[in-house]
C-alpha positions as CSV (number, residue, x, y, z in Angstrom):
1,M,-0.3,-85.1,15.4
2,T,-1.0,-88.2,13.4
3,A,1.9,-89.9,11.4
4,D,0.3,-88.7,8.4
5,A,-0.2,-85.0,9.6
6,A,3.5,-85.1,10.6
7,L,4.4,-86.2,7.1
8,A,2.2,-83.7,5.4
9,S,3.9,-81.1,7.4
10,K,7.2,-82.0,6.2
11,N,6.1,-82.1,2.6
12,T,8.2,-79.0,1.0
13,H,6.5,-79.8,-2.6
14,A,4.0,-77.5,-4.0
15,P,0.5,-78.9,-3.9
16,G,-0.9,-80.2,-7.1
17,P,-0.6,-83.3,-9.3
18,A,3.1,-83.2,-9.2
19,C,3.1,-84.3,-5.5
20,A,0.7,-87.0,-6.2
21,P,2.3,-90.4,-5.7
22,T,3.0,-92.5,-8.8
23,A,1.4,-95.9,-9.2
24,E,4.6,-97.6,-8.4
25,E,4.7,-95.6,-5.0
26,E,1.1,-96.6,-4.2
27,D,1.9,-100.2,-5.0
28,L,5.0,-100.2,-2.8
29,T,3.1,-98.4,0.1
30,A,0.3,-101.2,-0.2
31,R,2.8,-103.7,-0.3
32,M,4.8,-102.4,2.8
33,T,1.7,-102.0,4.5
34,A,0.8,-105.5,3.9
35,L,3.9,-106.7,4.9
36,G,3.8,-104.9,8.2
37,Q,0.5,-106.4,9.0
38,A,1.6,-109.8,8.2
39,A,4.5,-109.3,10.5
40,R,2.2,-108.1,13.4
41,E,0.1,-111.1,13.0
42,A,3.3,-113.3,12.9
43,A,4.7,-111.8,16.0
44,A,1.4,-112.5,17.8
45,A,1.5,-116.0,16.7
46,L,5.0,-116.4,17.5
47,A,4.3,-115.0,21.0
48,V,2.2,-117.8,22.0
49,A,3.9,-120.5,20.0
50,T,5.3,-123.5,21.9
51,P,9.3,-124.0,21.6
52,E,8.6,-127.0,19.3
53,A,6.5,-125.0,16.9
54,K,9.4,-122.3,16.7
55,T,11.9,-124.8,16.2
56,H,9.8,-126.3,13.4
57,A,9.3,-123.2,12.0
58,L,13.1,-122.3,11.9
59,R,14.1,-125.7,10.3
60,A,11.5,-125.2,7.5
61,A,12.8,-121.8,6.8
62,A,16.3,-123.0,6.7
63,A,15.2,-126.1,4.4
64,A,13.7,-123.5,2.1
65,I,16.7,-121.3,1.8
66,R,18.9,-124.5,1.3
67,D,16.5,-125.5,-1.6
68,T,16.7,-122.3,-3.3
69,R,20.4,-121.7,-2.7
70,E,21.4,-121.5,-6.3
71,E,18.6,-119.1,-7.1
72,I,19.7,-117.0,-4.1
73,L,23.5,-117.0,-5.2
74,K,22.5,-116.1,-8.7
75,A,20.4,-113.2,-7.5
76,N,23.2,-112.1,-5.2
77,A,25.8,-112.3,-8.0
78,A,23.4,-109.6,-9.9
79,D,23.2,-107.7,-6.7
80,M,26.9,-107.7,-6.3
81,A,27.7,-106.7,-9.9
82,A,25.1,-103.7,-9.6
83,A,26.8,-102.7,-6.0
84,R,30.2,-102.8,-7.9
85,T,28.9,-100.4,-10.6
86,K,27.5,-98.1,-8.0
87,G,30.9,-97.9,-6.3
88,L,30.0,-99.5,-3.0
89,S,33.1,-99.8,-0.4
90,R,34.7,-103.1,-0.1
91,A,33.2,-103.3,3.5
92,M,29.7,-102.9,1.8
93,L,30.5,-105.3,-0.9
94,D,31.6,-107.8,1.9
95,R,28.4,-107.5,3.9
96,L,26.5,-107.9,0.6
97,A,28.1,-110.9,-0.7
98,L,26.8,-114.3,0.0
99,T,28.7,-117.6,-0.5
100,P,27.4,-121.2,-0.1
101,E,29.1,-121.0,3.3
102,R,27.4,-117.9,4.5
103,I,24.1,-119.2,3.5
104,E,24.7,-122.6,5.4
């Protein structure tokens, strides 16, 4: 059974327009599919990359995170506020919280 057939067999909604995915759902599906494909391609490249290339890539990623630290912290503050509003536990809030030290 294909993945699509398995999902279809679990669909308990009545057939018809009400079951049709919204444009937002279709966009999310397309984005997730593209992300998955990019991850597979990156994994293939990583599998044959030299240790030096891997080190360079990791250092570049770390630099990009450091360069956008303030934006990351600002977005995290908004995420934390939303999480508190939703009543997330202290443990979950701790996992979500970013600080300059955690970023470093």
